[in-house]
C-alpha positions, 0 to 999 in steps of 0.5 A: 550018554544021558538024554534028558531024563530032563526031557521026561521029567521037565519037558513032558511033565506038564503034558503027561500030567494033563493027559493023566489027569485033566484037572491038572493043568501045566503052570504058566511057567511050564507052558512058556518053557516046555510047551510053547512052540518057540521054533514056530518063527523059524522058516529057514535053516539057520544057526542060533548062537548063544554067548555064555558068561560066568562071573564071580567076585575075585575071579576072571570071567569065564566065556564060552558058547553054545551053538544050535543048528536048525534044519528044516524037515522035508515037507514039515515044520521046523526043526531038527536041532543039533546042539553043541553046548559049552566045552570041557567040564561044562559041556552037555551032550544030548542026542539031536532033537527031531521035529522039535517045537520048543527050543531045546536050549532050555533043556541044555541049560537046565541039564548043565545046571543040574550037573554043576550042582551034582559036581559042586555039592555031591548031591544027586542029580535026580533030586535037583531035577525033581525040585526044579520040576516042582518049583516050576509047577508050583512057585515060579513067577512070570512077568512081562518084560522087554529086551533090546533086539535089532536096536529096538525094545521088544516085548518079552516074558520072564520066568523066575524060580528059586527051586530050592527055597522049600527043599527039605534037604537044602541044609545039605547044600546051603552054599547053593540053595538060594540060587535063582534062575531066570528065563527071558522069552520073546517071539521077537527073537529067532527060536523064542529064547533070548536069555537064561541066567543063574544067580547066586545072591550075596550081600550087596552083589551076587556071589556068582552069575551065569548067563546064556544070551542069544547073539544077533545075526548081523550077516 
C-alpha cells in the first residue's frame, strides 16, 4: 500500500525545507494546504462527508463520495482520521492519520489526481508529484473569496495552481497539461476544507471538471 510519498513530498515539503534552511520559507499556498491546523475547529468526534462529481461534455455525470471519520485523541487535540475516498478504480486507500492537524482530505485528493494522470497519460507518478510540489511552492496564487455555508456568506481563501504550465515534458501529455487545481479553504466549515477541484480548460467550456465538496450536516 502506497502511503503518501505525498505526505513526504508535499505535506512535509515546506516544514522540512524550513528546517534545513531557515532562509527557505514555505509559500502561502503550502502553509494553507499542508501546515494550517484545519482540524483545530473540530471539538467532538464527527464524520466529514464530501460529494464528488465529474463532468465532461457528452458524458454522463459521475458521482461518488469521500467519508472521513474523525476520532478524538485521549487527553489530546483532534484527531485521528480514517478516510474512505471514492470507489472502484478511483479509490485511494491510505493508512489512518494519527494526531492529524491538517485535513488529510487534501492529500487524498492530490494523490487521486496523480494516480489518474499516471493511468491516463502513461507518465510517472513521481514526476507529477514533483511538478505539483514545485508549482505550489513557486507559482500558486492565493486570493480571498467566499462560500455559502449554513445559509450565509462566509469568508474563504482560494489557492489556484496550474502545475504543468512550466513542465519541460508537458508535450508528452499535452492533452492534460493545462489542468488547473483550486482549493477553497474556510475556518467556517468543520475541518477547514470546503472544496477542491480539477478543471481541464477548453474552448468556451471546460473539457473536464472534477469537484469534491464538503456537505453540510443537517442533523
